[in-house]
C-alpha positions as CSV (number, residue, x, y, z in Angstrom):
1,M,29.5,-40.9,13.1
2,R,27.9,-38.8,15.9
3,R,31.0,-36.6,16.2
4,M,31.0,-36.0,12.5
5,L,27.3,-35.1,12.4
6,L,27.7,-32.8,15.4
7,A,30.7,-31.2,13.8
8,L,28.6,-30.4,10.7
9,L,25.5,-29.2,12.6
10,L,27.1,-27.1,15.3
11,P,28.5,-24.4,12.9
12,L,25.2,-24.3,11.1
13,G,23.3,-23.6,14.3
14,T,25.1,-20.4,14.9
15,V,24.3,-19.1,11.5
16,V,20.8,-20.5,10.9
17,A,19.3,-19.5,14.3
18,P,16.7,-16.8,13.4
19,G,17.8,-13.3,14.5
20,A,21.0,-14.6,16.0
21,I,24.0,-13.3,14.2
22,P,27.1,-13.9,16.3
23,A,28.7,-10.7,17.6
24,D,32.0,-11.6,16.0
25,A,30.5,-12.4,12.6
26,T,31.7,-10.3,9.7
27,I,28.7,-9.3,7.6
28,R,29.6,-8.0,4.3
29,P,27.4,-6.6,1.5
30,Q,28.2,-9.7,-0.6
31,N,26.2,-11.8,2.0
32,V,23.1,-9.7,1.3
33,G,20.5,-11.9,-0.3
34,H,21.9,-15.1,1.1
35,G,19.6,-15.2,4.0
36,L,21.7,-13.2,6.5
37,L,20.4,-9.7,5.8
38,N,18.6,-8.1,2.8
39,G,19.7,-4.7,1.4
40,A,17.4,-2.6,3.6
41,H,18.3,-4.6,6.7
42,W,22.0,-4.4,5.9
43,R,21.8,-0.6,5.8
44,A,19.8,-0.4,9.0
45,H,22.2,-2.7,10.7
46,E,25.2,-0.7,9.6
47,L,23.6,2.6,10.6
48,A,22.7,1.1,14.0
49,V,26.3,0.0,14.6
50,Q,27.6,3.4,13.6
51,A,25.1,5.1,15.9
52,Q,26.1,2.9,18.9
53,T,29.7,3.6,18.3
54,A,29.1,7.4,18.1
55,L,26.9,7.3,21.2
56,A,29.7,5.5,23.1
57,A,32.1,8.3,22.1
58,I,29.6,11.0,23.2
59,A,29.1,9.2,26.5
60,A,32.8,9.1,27.1
61,S,33.1,12.8,26.3
62,H,30.5,13.4,29.0
63,H,32.4,11.2,31.4
64,E,29.4,8.8,31.8
65,T,28.2,5.5,30.5
66,V,26.1,4.9,27.5
67,A,23.4,3.5,29.8
68,A,23.4,6.8,31.8
69,L,23.2,8.9,28.6
70,R,20.3,6.8,27.4
71,S,18.6,7.1,30.8
72,Q,18.8,10.9,30.6
73,W,17.4,11.0,27.1
74,S,14.7,8.5,28.1
75,R,13.5,11.1,30.7
76,V,13.4,13.7,27.9
77,A,11.3,11.2,25.8
78,W,9.0,10.6,28.7
79,C,8.6,14.4,29.3
80,E,8.1,15.2,25.6
81,V,6.0,12.3,24.3
82,H,5.3,10.0,27.3
83,G,8.3,7.8,26.3
84,D,7.0,7.0,22.8
85,W,10.3,7.0,20.8
86,D,8.3,5.6,17.8
87,M,5.8,8.5,17.6
88,V,5.4,9.6,14.0
89,G,3.4,12.7,13.3
90,P,3.0,15.2,10.5
91,I,4.8,17.9,12.5
92,Y,6.6,16.2,15.4
93,S,8.2,12.7,15.6
94,G,10.4,10.6,17.9
95,I,11.1,12.4,21.1
96,G,9.4,15.6,20.1
97,F,11.6,16.6,17.2
98,A,10.0,19.0,14.8
99,N,10.3,17.1,11.5
100,T,12.1,20.2,10.0
101,T,14.7,20.0,12.9
102,W,15.2,16.3,12.3
103,N,15.8,17.0,8.6
104,G,17.9,20.1,9.1
105,E,20.3,18.3,11.5
106,G,20.9,15.3,9.2
107,G,18.4,12.9,10.7
108,Q,17.2,11.7,7.3
109,R,20.5,9.8,7.1
110,F,18.9,7.4,9.6
111,A,15.2,7.6,8.8
112,P,12.7,10.0,7.0
113,R,11.3,11.0,10.4
114,A,12.7,10.7,14.0
115,G,10.1,8.2,15.1
116,E,11.3,5.7,12.5
117,A,14.9,5.9,13.8
118,T,16.3,4.0,16.7
119,M,16.7,5.4,20.1
120,D,20.5,5.8,19.7
121,E,20.0,7.5,16.3
122,Q,17.5,10.0,17.9
123,I,19.9,10.7,20.7
124,L,22.7,11.4,18.3
125,I,20.6,14.0,16.5
126,G,19.4,15.3,19.8
127,E,23.0,15.8,20.9
128,R,23.7,17.7,17.6
129,V,20.6,19.9,18.1
130,T,21.6,20.8,21.7
131,G,25.3,21.2,21.0
132,G,26.2,18.2,23.1
133,G,23.9,18.3,26.0
134,V,20.8,16.8,27.3
135,P,17.8,19.1,27.5
136,D,16.1,19.7,30.9
137,Q,14.6,16.3,31.7
138,Y,12.1,17.6,34.1
139,G,10.5,20.4,32.1
140,C,8.7,19.9,28.8
141,D,8.5,22.1,25.8
142,P,5.0,21.8,24.4
143,G,6.2,23.3,21.2
144,G,8.7,20.5,20.5
145,W,12.3,21.3,19.6
């Protein structure tokens, strides 16, 4: 009886645990609304996965790790906005993007303003703006970029 009960509960624990979706789980739109992810969370999750994949490709093209690339962009964020990736303003957002630059480079695919996007999504748009490079991490541009 114990084994049968454990066999029934163990699979549930991996699905029911709040915020814990197994890495190998296949999440499909038909699961939306069944407690896994709602529509908005599904889209955000899908975009985040796409951003992480694209960031890994960019890091590989720079011959460095994703962690190193994030570190370089974190220094840019510190320089521009004291590390406040979530900064949202009427003119500048995220790591100092002019909102017009964010929109012009396709950032609205991720969020209306850079500060509402993830770090990886901001880095992807930053790479697009700079043509594939990290701006000077030790000198700030008070006018944003």
